[in-house]
VEXVO-295383 format. One record per residue (C-alpha): residue in one letter; x, y, z. Coordinates in steps of 0.1 Angstrom, whole numbers, plus 5000, padded with zeros to 4 digits. Each point is the difference from the previous one (the first is absolute). Layout:
N
AXYZ...
END
This chain:
447
M582608305189S497950114971A500650375009L503749944998A499649824967R498150304986Y502750245014F502849824982K498049964968T499250385001I503750105002G500849784970K501149675014N499049664986V497949835027A498649655004G498649825029Y498749685016D496849955021K498449705015T496650064985S498550214973T497950295012A498450324987L503250195010T502449764982T497750034969E500450385002L503849975002I500149784970N497850254981E502550275010G502849814983I501449825031P500149624994V498949795029H500249625002F498449775026D501949674999D503249975021N502449974971I502650264989N499649884964S496450155001S501650345003P500250214968S503249964979F501450345010V500249865036T501549664992E502550144975A501150275025V500549755027K502549814978K501750304982E499550315021P499449905037N501250345012S497250174982I497349825020L498450095033I497749735017I497550145025Y497949765020T497450015027P500749785031A496649854993V501949784975P501449705019Q503849975001N499949664984H498250134969S502049844972E500050314978L501250225029V502649745009Y501249994964L500350384997K502050025032E502349724988C500750214969E501550265024L497650284988S499150305020V497149875021I498350245025K496750015019R497250244990A500650225030E503750034992A499150124965L497650265015G502750115024L502550054971I497450194979T498850235029E503450055017Q500550354986L496450104999Y497550165025T498549675012I496749955017A499849645013V496949855014G500349685021G497649805021T498449665002H496950144984G498850334985K503350084982T498649974965T497050225006V502150265019S502850014974S497450034972L498250285018I503350195005T500749964963H496650134991I500450305023L503350094984K498649974965T496950205009A502350275014Q501949994966I503249875016D501849784976C500849675016T501049644995A498249725017F500649635005L496749865014G498849665012G496750024983I498350154969T498750355008Q496550054984N500850374993Y503049924978N499449634991T503549915009N502449925029F502850204985L500350374993L503250174986S500750375005K500950214970V503150135016I502249805025N502350195024N500750005037N496850195008T497749774980P497749825024V499949624996V497349805019V500849645008E498449725019A502549875027D499649635001E500649845034Y500349654987D503549865004R501050345015S500250144965F499050355010L503350055018T501750074967L498050334997H501150345014P496950224999N499650375005I496549935014A499149665014V496549895010I499249685020T496349924999S500149695022A502549765016D497849705005A501649655000D500349844965H502549804980L500949805031D501649754977I502750264997Y499950195033G499249725024D497950215024S498450345004E503050155019H502249954970V497350164978K500150315023E503850004999S499950014962Y497650294999S502150185026L503049974978F498150134970S498950305021K503750085005K500650004962V498650354996K502650244985P501350275023G497450295001G497349764988K496749925015L498649695016I496249975001L498549715021K496549895007K499750085037I499749645012V503249924980S501950285017E498949845033T500949654989L503550114988N500350245030N500950284976K499250355012N502150184975C497549994972I496850154985T496949795009Y496649954985A496949815010L496449944989N498150195027E502250015031K502350305008A503250004980D501950254979Y497549924972Y496649855006A496350014988S497050155016D496350064991I499849684980S496749954982I498749804970E498050174972N499049834968G502549725004S502950245006F501950085032N500150375011Y502350115028S502550265012I503749945004I501650155030C503650104993P502750145023N499250374992K496749984981K496749824993I499249894965E496250004998K497549844977V502249724988S498349754977L501349654992G498349774975L501749695014P497949795024G501349885034M501350175031H503449864993N500150204968I499350325020E503149915020N502049944968S498950344987I501350165032A503449844996A500250134964T498850355012A502750005026V502649954973A498550274978M499850255028E503649945010M500950064963N498050335001I497549904974P497050245001E496949895019N497750044971K502149764979I499949745027K496250025002E499749994963A502249694998L498249815028A496650074984S501149894965F502049695011L498549694983G501849745020V502349714991R499249694981R499249715023R499750235030F496350025008D499549994963Y496350014989Q499449764972I496250015000K498050275019T496249974994E496849975020K500049624996L503749935005I503250155015Y503349834990I503250125015D503549864994D502750065026Y503749905004A499549935038H502249715010H500950085037P497449965028A500150375008E499350084963L497249764998K498450155032A500350354986C498549914966I497149795013S499250245028S499850294974V497749804978K497749925030Q499950375009L499050094964Y497549724995P498649915035T496949834988K501549784973K501549655001I503850024996T501649714981G503849974998I502349794979F503449995017Q503349854987P502649965028H503450114989L503049795012F500049695022T502150185026R497850305003T496949785003R501749795027D501350315019F496750195001I497449724997D498050125030E500150364989F498949904965A497149815015R498850295021S500250244970L498249774976E497249945026L498950364992L498649864967D496549854997E501249744975L503549884991Y501549824970L503649905009M502449934972E503049775004I503250175013Y502050184974P503649885005A502050284982R503649925009E499349735026A499749625001P497049865018I500149965038P498449685013G496750075017I499850364989T497050004976S496950204992S497949735015M501950045033L499450384999L496349944992S499749785031K501150305022I497450244985N496750035019L497650064971A496849824990S500550044963K503649904990Q501749774976V503349934983C499550054963Q501949884969K501150234972E498349794973T496550065015L500550335018V498350244976K497049774995D499649935037V500150375009V497650114973N497549735010K499950145035K498950344988P502150215023E498850355011V503550135008L503049804988L503750055009T503049844984L502950015025G503649904997A503450054984G500649684980D498549934967I496450075011D500250314978T499749774970F496449925011V498950375003E499150044963P498349664996L497950075032K499250354988I498849874966A498049715014L498450215028S499150284976K498249754978A498249845029V498650325015N498950154966
END
């Protein structure tokens, strides 16, 4: 949503927005001249919005994310005013309709892959636009606008599977990184999730290219595609993987060549896999091998994706957006691989009552990989509470000696007093508002 806000601001539109909570990102938007309010009240909008609603309703476009509940009073009011109201994905579809679109979908991995693709394009000096789901560390933004916009200008977008939103896109190149079950409050079951990804795979424009993780191609029973994998045979896959000085070194096997001596600064085997997906896109776009290697080596990652906050001999602190069991498993496993002799402490904030309910056993197994767990209360987002679905109930399922439900008011103090060796903050709710306070308090404690 913030990338779209930045896009419309950049092309000269008046932009304002609402969010549930104040974050570092909303503060950035406000500093960029985009007013944001946090109470559910249309009168909290700036005067240029309220006046236009009354006098020039045809001049207004309302874009919302389906994360906003349908009974949200401000959204209800704007719809009753008969304004143009569309979803985020519809807006992206309209913007990218006439452009060369690279869309990256998947239950997890899509933010890193789309950011990697963008960085490869920029490294190869290919002017591009990008709407990303996270803040890239290389450019300190989630939105890049090309200097010239025409039919050949690449635009990289994240294809959001929630509410089947990605079906409004018509990409020239589509990537699907995973098709694991999620958002079962919308889809009902895993078969409908697969069906939606299958429909998305058919949205590729004639003459375009579909790039699927190998297991996704098998899940969707799609043989008419380009495949990639971590280290099993596919059209693109890795070999000769080694770790030197905290960096991964490997080769990428391509259909007609082998790219040797690839270096990736990002930790985690899942990020090698993400780099292969991005490399497949780049190779299919005929980007030179040396530019691909240069980009992978210089990629700094995405904010809140395995994001080092403190990295010293005494303490490692990593913040990660992981909010699905598979993401938690990948993140925690990578940390254990990097720091096998250290105690791993995790703070996890479950996101959504329905997701917690639907994957409670999977969450328990992933969180058991930790040595110590602080479990925050469930972040509701758009949902009302579900009786019996609580963090305490999730905690009871987790077979871990050191575990507790923690309160926001005492979280920082409790964690600092425990003197963690490796600390992870994990989740997609408002846990990010605790990152800076934890970083400050821990830095003082270890110095």
